[in-house]
C-alpha positions as CSV (number, residue, x, y, z in Angstrom):
1,M,-17.2,6.7,27.4
2,L,-17.2,9.0,30.4
3,Y,-13.8,10.1,31.6
4,P,-13.5,11.2,35.3
5,R,-13.3,14.9,36.1
6,K,-11.7,16.2,39.3
7,I,-14.6,18.5,40.0
8,T,-16.9,15.5,40.8
9,Q,-14.8,14.9,43.9
10,E,-15.8,18.4,45.1
11,L,-19.4,17.9,44.2
12,K,-19.7,14.6,46.1
13,N,-19.6,16.6,49.4
14,W,-22.8,18.5,48.4
15,L,-24.9,15.8,46.8
16,F,-26.9,15.0,49.9
17,E,-27.0,18.5,51.3
18,K,-30.1,20.6,50.6
19,E,-28.4,23.4,48.8
20,I,-28.9,23.8,45.0
21,I,-25.8,23.0,43.0
22,I,-25.0,25.2,40.0
23,L,-22.3,24.4,37.5
24,N,-21.0,27.5,35.7
25,G,-18.8,27.6,32.6
26,P,-18.5,28.3,28.9
27,R,-19.9,26.1,26.2
28,Q,-18.5,22.6,25.6
29,V,-16.4,22.3,28.7
30,G,-18.2,19.1,29.8
31,K,-21.0,20.3,32.1
32,T,-23.5,17.8,30.7
33,S,-21.0,15.0,31.0
34,I,-20.4,16.0,34.6
35,L,-24.1,15.6,35.2
36,K,-23.8,12.0,34.0
37,L,-20.8,11.4,36.3
38,I,-22.9,12.7,39.2
39,E,-25.7,10.3,38.2
40,Q,-23.2,7.5,38.5
41,E,-22.2,8.7,41.9
42,L,-25.8,8.8,43.0
43,T,-26.6,5.3,41.7
44,G,-23.5,4.1,43.4
45,E,-25.0,5.4,46.7
46,K,-28.1,3.3,46.1
47,I,-30.2,6.1,44.6
48,K,-32.6,4.4,42.2
49,K,-32.6,5.6,38.6
50,E,-36.3,6.2,38.9
51,Q,-35.5,9.0,41.4
52,I,-33.2,10.8,38.9
53,F,-34.5,13.1,36.2
54,Y,-32.6,14.9,33.4
55,L,-34.4,18.0,32.0
56,N,-32.8,19.8,29.1
57,L,-34.2,23.3,28.8
58,E,-33.1,23.5,25.1
59,E,-36.2,21.3,24.6
60,I,-39.0,23.8,24.1
61,K,-41.7,21.5,25.6
62,I,-39.8,21.1,28.8
63,L,-38.9,24.8,29.0
64,D,-42.5,25.9,28.5
65,T,-43.7,23.4,31.2
66,L,-41.3,24.8,33.8
67,N,-41.8,28.4,32.8
68,N,-45.6,28.0,33.3
69,D,-45.2,26.9,36.9
70,P,-42.2,25.7,39.0
71,E,-44.5,23.0,40.5
72,N,-44.8,21.4,37.1
73,I,-41.4,19.8,37.8
74,F,-43.4,17.2,39.8
75,K,-45.1,16.0,36.6
76,Y,-41.9,14.1,36.0
77,V,-41.9,12.4,39.4
78,I,-42.7,8.7,39.6
79,N,-42.7,8.2,43.3
80,P,-43.4,11.5,45.3
81,E,-42.7,9.7,48.6
82,E,-39.0,9.4,47.8
83,K,-36.4,12.1,47.5
84,N,-36.0,13.0,43.8
85,Y,-32.9,14.4,42.0
86,F,-33.3,16.8,39.1
87,F,-30.5,17.7,36.7
88,I,-31.6,20.9,34.9
89,D,-29.4,21.6,31.9
90,E,-29.1,25.2,30.5
91,I,-31.2,26.8,33.3
92,Q,-30.5,30.3,32.0
93,Y,-33.3,29.6,29.4
94,L,-36.0,29.9,32.0
95,D,-37.7,33.3,32.1
96,N,-36.9,33.7,35.8
97,P,-34.5,31.0,37.0
98,S,-34.0,32.8,40.4
99,N,-37.7,32.7,41.3
100,F,-38.0,29.1,40.0
101,L,-35.2,27.8,42.1
102,K,-36.1,29.9,45.2
103,H,-39.7,28.6,45.1
104,L,-38.6,25.0,44.9
105,Y,-35.9,25.3,47.5
106,D,-38.1,27.2,50.1
107,K,-41.0,24.8,49.7
108,Y,-39.3,21.4,49.0
109,A,-35.7,21.5,50.3
110,G,-34.9,18.1,51.6
111,K,-37.5,16.5,49.3
112,I,-35.9,17.3,46.0
113,K,-32.3,18.1,45.0
114,I,-31.5,20.3,42.1
115,I,-28.2,20.3,40.2
116,A,-28.3,22.9,37.4
117,T,-25.9,23.9,34.6
118,G,-25.7,27.2,32.8
119,L,-24.7,30.7,33.8
120,S,-22.6,30.9,30.7
121,S,-24.0,34.3,29.5
122,L,-24.3,37.8,30.6
123,E,-28.1,37.5,30.3
124,L,-28.1,35.7,33.7
125,K,-26.7,38.8,35.5
126,A,-30.2,40.2,35.1
127,K,-32.0,37.0,35.6
128,F,-30.3,35.8,38.8
129,Q,-30.8,37.9,41.8
130,D,-29.5,37.8,45.4
131,S,-32.6,35.8,46.4
132,L,-30.6,32.6,46.1
133,A,-28.0,33.6,48.7
134,G,-27.6,30.8,51.1
135,R,-29.7,28.5,48.9
136,K,-27.0,27.5,46.3
137,V,-23.4,26.5,45.9
138,S,-21.7,27.3,42.6
139,F,-18.8,25.5,41.0
140,A,-16.8,26.7,38.0
141,V,-16.3,24.1,35.2
142,N,-13.2,24.7,33.2
143,P,-11.5,23.0,30.3
144,L,-9.3,20.0,31.2
145,D,-6.2,20.7,33.2
146,F,-3.0,18.9,32.1
147,E,-3.5,15.8,34.2
148,E,-7.2,15.4,33.0
149,F,-5.9,16.1,29.4
150,L,-3.5,13.1,29.7
151,N,-6.2,10.9,31.2
152,F,-8.6,11.7,28.3
153,K,-5.8,10.8,25.8
154,N,-5.3,7.5,27.7
155,F,-1.7,8.5,28.3
156,P,0.1,5.2,29.2
157,Y,2.5,6.8,31.7
158,L,0.1,8.7,33.9
159,D,1.6,7.0,37.0
160,Y,4.8,8.8,36.3
161,L,3.2,12.3,36.4
162,K,4.5,13.0,39.9
163,K,7.8,11.2,39.6
164,K,10.8,13.6,39.3
165,E,13.2,11.1,37.7
166,L,11.9,9.8,34.4
167,P,13.4,7.7,31.6
168,L,14.1,9.9,28.6
169,N,11.5,8.4,26.4
170,I,8.8,8.9,29.0
171,K,9.8,12.5,29.6
172,S,9.7,13.1,25.9
173,D,6.2,11.8,25.7
174,F,5.2,14.2,28.5
175,D,6.8,17.0,26.6
176,N,5.0,16.1,23.4
177,N,1.7,16.2,25.2
178,L,2.5,19.5,26.7
179,S,3.3,20.8,23.2
180,E,-0.1,19.6,22.0
181,Y,-1.9,21.1,25.0
182,L,-0.2,24.5,24.3
183,V,-1.4,24.5,20.7
184,Y,-4.9,22.9,20.9
185,G,-5.8,23.4,24.6
186,G,-8.0,21.3,26.9
187,M,-11.6,21.4,25.5
188,P,-12.8,17.8,26.0
189,A,-14.0,17.2,22.5
190,I,-10.9,18.7,21.0
191,T,-8.7,16.5,23.2
192,L,-10.5,13.4,22.1
193,Q,-10.1,14.2,18.4
194,K,-6.9,12.7,17.1
195,N,-6.8,14.4,13.7
196,K,-5.1,17.8,13.8
197,T,-6.9,19.1,10.8
198,L,-10.3,18.3,12.5
199,K,-9.1,19.7,15.8
200,E,-8.4,23.0,14.0
201,K,-11.8,23.0,12.3
202,M,-13.6,22.3,15.5
203,L,-11.8,25.1,17.3
204,D,-12.6,27.5,14.4
205,E,-16.3,26.5,14.7
206,Y,-16.2,27.0,18.4
207,V,-14.8,30.5,18.0
208,N,-17.4,31.3,15.3
209,A,-20.4,29.9,17.3
210,Y,-19.5,31.0,20.9
211,I,-17.4,34.1,20.6
212,N,-18.3,35.6,17.3
213,K,-22.1,34.9,17.6
214,D,-23.3,34.0,21.1
215,I,-21.2,36.5,23.1
216,R,-21.5,39.2,20.5
217,A,-25.3,38.8,20.5
218,I,-25.4,38.8,24.3
219,G,-23.5,42.1,24.5
220,K,-25.6,43.6,21.6
221,I,-22.4,44.4,19.8
222,E,-23.1,46.1,16.4
223,N,-19.7,46.8,15.0
224,I,-18.6,43.2,14.2
225,A,-15.3,44.2,12.6
226,Y,-14.1,46.3,15.5
227,F,-15.0,43.5,18.0
228,N,-13.2,40.8,16.1
229,N,-10.1,43.1,15.8
230,L,-10.2,43.6,19.6
231,M,-10.4,39.9,20.2
232,K,-7.3,39.3,18.0
233,I,-5.4,42.0,19.9
234,L,-6.4,40.6,23.3
235,A,-5.4,37.1,22.2
236,S,-2.0,38.4,21.2
237,Q,-1.5,40.1,24.6
238,I,-1.8,37.2,27.0
239,G,0.5,37.8,30.0
240,N,0.9,41.5,29.1
241,L,-0.4,44.6,30.9
242,L,-3.9,45.6,29.7
243,N,-3.7,49.2,28.7
244,I,-7.3,50.4,28.0
245,N,-6.2,53.7,26.4
246,E,-3.8,52.0,24.1
247,L,-6.5,49.5,23.1
248,S,-8.9,52.3,22.4
249,N,-6.4,54.1,20.2
250,T,-5.4,50.9,18.3
251,T,-9.0,49.7,17.7
252,G,-10.9,52.9,17.4
253,I,-13.3,51.6,20.0
254,S,-14.2,54.0,22.8
255,R,-12.7,53.4,26.3
256,R,-16.2,52.9,27.7
257,D,-17.0,50.2,25.1
258,I,-13.7,48.4,25.6
259,E,-14.4,48.2,29.3
260,K,-17.9,46.9,28.5
261,Y,-16.5,44.2,26.2
262,L,-13.8,43.2,28.7
263,D,-16.5,42.7,31.4
264,L,-18.6,40.7,28.8
265,L,-15.7,38.4,28.0
266,E,-14.8,37.9,31.7
267,F,-18.4,37.2,32.6
268,T,-18.7,34.7,29.8
269,F,-15.5,33.0,31.0
270,V,-13.4,33.7,27.9
271,L,-10.9,35.9,29.8
272,D,-9.4,36.0,33.3
273,K,-8.0,39.3,34.6
274,I,-5.4,39.3,37.4
275,S,-4.5,42.5,39.3
276,P,-1.1,43.7,40.5
277,F,-0.2,42.7,44.0
278,R,-0.4,45.6,46.4
279,K,-1.0,45.9,50.1
280,N,-3.4,48.8,49.4
281,A,-6.5,47.2,47.8
282,R,-7.7,50.5,46.5
283,T,-4.5,51.0,44.6
284,Q,-4.6,47.4,43.4
285,V,-7.8,47.8,41.4
286,T,-6.8,51.1,39.8
287,K,-3.6,49.7,38.1
288,M,-3.5,47.8,34.8
289,P,-4.3,44.1,35.1
290,K,-2.9,41.2,33.0
291,I,-5.2,38.9,31.0
292,Y,-5.2,35.2,30.2
293,F,-7.5,33.1,28.1
294,F,-9.6,30.2,29.5
295,D,-8.3,27.8,26.8
296,L,-5.2,27.9,24.7
297,G,-6.7,26.2,21.7
298,V,-9.5,28.8,21.5
299,R,-6.9,31.6,21.9
300,N,-4.9,30.2,19.0
301,A,-8.0,29.7,16.9
302,I,-8.8,33.4,17.3
303,L,-5.4,34.3,15.9
304,G,-5.5,31.5,13.3
305,N,-2.2,30.2,14.5
306,F,-1.8,26.5,15.0
307,L,1.9,26.3,14.2
308,D,3.9,23.7,16.0
309,I,5.8,24.8,19.2
310,E,9.2,24.9,17.4
311,S,7.9,27.5,14.9
312,R,6.1,29.8,17.3
313,Q,7.2,33.3,18.5
314,D,4.7,33.3,21.3
315,I,5.7,30.2,23.2
316,G,6.7,32.1,26.3
317,S,3.3,33.7,26.6
318,L,1.5,30.3,25.9
319,F,3.5,28.7,28.7
320,E,2.7,31.5,31.1
321,N,-1.0,31.1,30.3
322,F,-0.7,27.4,30.8
323,V,0.9,27.9,34.3
324,F,-2.0,30.4,35.1
325,L,-4.6,27.8,34.1
326,E,-3.0,25.1,36.3
327,L,-2.9,27.5,39.2
328,K,-6.5,28.5,38.6
329,N,-7.6,24.9,38.6
330,K,-5.5,23.8,41.5
331,A,-4.9,26.7,43.8
332,K,-8.5,28.2,44.0
333,N,-7.0,31.2,45.7
334,K,-6.4,34.8,44.8
335,I,-3.8,35.2,42.0
336,F,-1.9,38.4,41.4
337,F,1.2,39.5,39.7
338,Y,4.0,41.9,40.8
339,R,5.7,44.6,38.8
340,T,8.2,47.2,40.1
341,V,8.7,50.8,38.9
342,A,11.9,49.4,37.1
343,K,9.5,47.0,35.3
344,T,11.0,43.8,36.8
345,E,8.2,41.4,37.3
346,I,7.0,38.2,39.2
347,D,4.5,36.4,37.0
348,F,2.3,35.1,39.8
349,I,1.7,35.8,43.4
350,I,-0.8,33.5,45.1
351,E,-2.4,34.4,48.4
352,K,-3.2,31.2,50.3
353,K,-4.8,32.0,53.6
354,A,-2.0,33.8,55.6
355,K,0.9,33.0,53.3
356,I,2.1,34.1,49.9
357,V,3.6,31.9,47.1
358,L,5.6,33.4,44.3
359,M,5.9,31.7,40.9
360,E,7.8,32.4,37.7
361,A,7.0,30.6,34.4
362,K,10.0,29.9,32.2
363,Y,9.6,27.9,29.0
364,K,13.2,26.7,29.1
365,K,15.3,23.6,29.7
366,L,17.5,24.6,32.6
367,A,20.7,22.9,33.7
368,K,21.5,25.2,36.6
369,P,19.8,27.9,38.7
370,I,19.1,31.3,37.1
371,D,19.0,34.9,38.4
372,T,16.1,35.0,40.9
373,R,17.0,38.1,42.9
374,I,13.5,39.6,42.5
375,L,12.0,36.5,44.1
376,Q,14.6,36.4,46.9
377,N,14.2,40.2,47.6
378,F,10.4,39.9,47.8
379,M,10.7,37.0,50.2
380,E,13.1,38.9,52.4
381,R,10.8,41.9,52.4
382,E,7.5,40.1,52.9
383,S,7.4,37.9,56.0
384,N,4.4,35.9,54.9
385,A,6.1,35.0,51.6
386,K,6.7,31.3,52.4
387,K,7.6,29.8,49.0
388,A,9.0,30.7,45.6
389,A,9.1,28.5,42.5
390,V,10.4,28.7,39.0
391,V,8.3,26.5,36.7
392,N,10.3,25.2,33.8
393,L,10.5,22.3,31.4
394,N,12.9,19.9,33.1
395,F,14.8,21.2,36.1
396,N,13.9,20.0,39.7
397,Y,16.1,21.5,42.2
398,K,16.1,23.6,45.4
399,D,18.4,26.6,45.5
400,G,18.1,28.2,48.9
401,S,14.6,29.7,49.2
402,V,13.7,29.1,45.6
403,E,12.5,25.8,44.2
404,Y,12.8,24.8,40.5
405,T,10.1,22.6,39.3
406,D,9.1,21.2,36.0
407,Y,5.6,21.8,34.7
408,R,4.2,18.5,36.0
409,F,4.5,19.8,39.6
410,I,2.7,23.1,39.6
411,N,1.3,23.5,43.1
412,V,1.0,26.0,46.0
């Protein structure tokens, strides 16, 4: 069964444009399933199945054929008089994907449409050049956001997602699903697996295959023990300032290598770094960032910690990472954080065109407003700060310039 993904709504706008569509993302986030969803969209628009071709470059025969000559793609065409659509899975396996796509676009744009997946490895940084500028549109494919997660689980009360007042039993069901998401994350296959033991086994296998093998091989990392230790430290520091010198002293890895590994993890979509909010952009990039993981289940697997929410010491950090992922999926704007010399902090500052939105993540059940002076002071000082929100577990209320909202309503 194919479950809908929100990204397909964005892709629909580009299906009949001439630009190449490229889907970026780590392994097993559902890129191949999205290709199948796009195929359904095309057939719904009266495109015949005979005009749609799926080419998996993990199949050596297909890979060799396309590597020999980009024009060999037409060997698969049944009717050359019609426009044909090619889904090319794992395009990074081509020897020169940039030249391949550039050749077909420049010569046959309008006659064929290419939708490709891949770009999940650092190898493509060398393989993909600027020659595709203006010829492609790229989309990031992430694990499921919370609404998609509920849909994949066939959650019976999805219609209540945006309703503030809920019966206690329904609110409890939402909370239970949030707890599962915070422990096991939003990878599609993990979400569909009902057995917790098997979920944990699958996540362990993912970490072993993608992070401990693929990424390490891509970065040509020789000291396995040091790298694995670094991964555990990074996983334990979500939402904290990233101090390179401290990491170097703790792990015994040189500062230069740690910076290389962080770039590697960011380019392979494992980590997101956010910078401190400063008006001076030069200052902004020289200060310590904060890090978040692309999936909470993968993060917990790295630490070997699948304890229930009630038994965890890191629940505040998990919830903050959850809020970041919801913002990353929904806002699609620049996300920063704010920290004063006195070490008071605003978790997230989102730049949305000409306005700024402030957001705090609190894994708490609130009954009344809390101290939000740092949010209010920031809004008084910055004229383009238009909204402040405290994301919590249950409290929906407006207190002057600050909105309290439960986790179902994260938005900017």
